[in-house]
N, C-alpha and C positions, 0 to 999 in steps of 0.2 A: 858741449857744442857751443861755439861762439855765437854771439848775438848776430853778427853779420851773416853767418851761415843760416841762422834761423829765419832772418828776414828774407834772405834770398830764396829759401825754400818755400816760404809761405806766399811770396809774391807770385810765383809761377805755379799755377794750379796743377799742371801735369807733374811737376816735381813733388808737390805736396801729396797728390793722390798716389803716386808711386811709393812715396815714403810711408804712407798709411798702409799700403798693400804689403810692403816689405819692411816691417818695423825693425828688423834686425840691423838695418843700416844706422839706426840711432846710436847703437853701441859703437859702431865704427866711427861715426862723427865725434862722439864723446872721447874716444881714445885717440883721435887724430889720425886714424888709419886711412881715411878717405876724405877727399875734399869735394866741393860742389861740382867742379868740372868732371871729375871721374864719375860722380853720381849721375850727372847729366848724360855722360857717354853711355853708361849702363842702361839708363832709362830709355835713351833713343834706340839702343839695340833691342830692347824688350818690345817697345811699341813700334819698331820698324820705321823710324823717322829719319834715318840717315839718308844722305844723298844717294848712296848706292842702292838702298832699298827702294827709294822712290823711282830711280831709273829702271831697276829690275821690274817693278810693278808696271811701269809704262810700257816696257818692252813686252811683257806678258799680255797686257791688254791689246797691244797692236797685233800680236800673234793670234790672239783669240778672234779679233775682228777679221783678220785676213783669212783665218780658217773658216769662219762663218760665211764670208763672202765666197770662198771657193766652193763650199757646199751648195750655196744658192745658185751657182752658175750651172 
């Protein structure tokens, strides 16, 4: 693993925690199979931090609120 990658992973606490939880990525970094951008994409998919995930969550919350209001009427 290159020093630049190590610094980038340690600076972002979410990346670092995901790397600790899934330590098999260390082999991929050492072999050059994966880079930090691909790792970040996988981490965002796992923790549901993508824009589409946030929009879906907001829509679900609005549907829940509307259904509760319909029940209260």
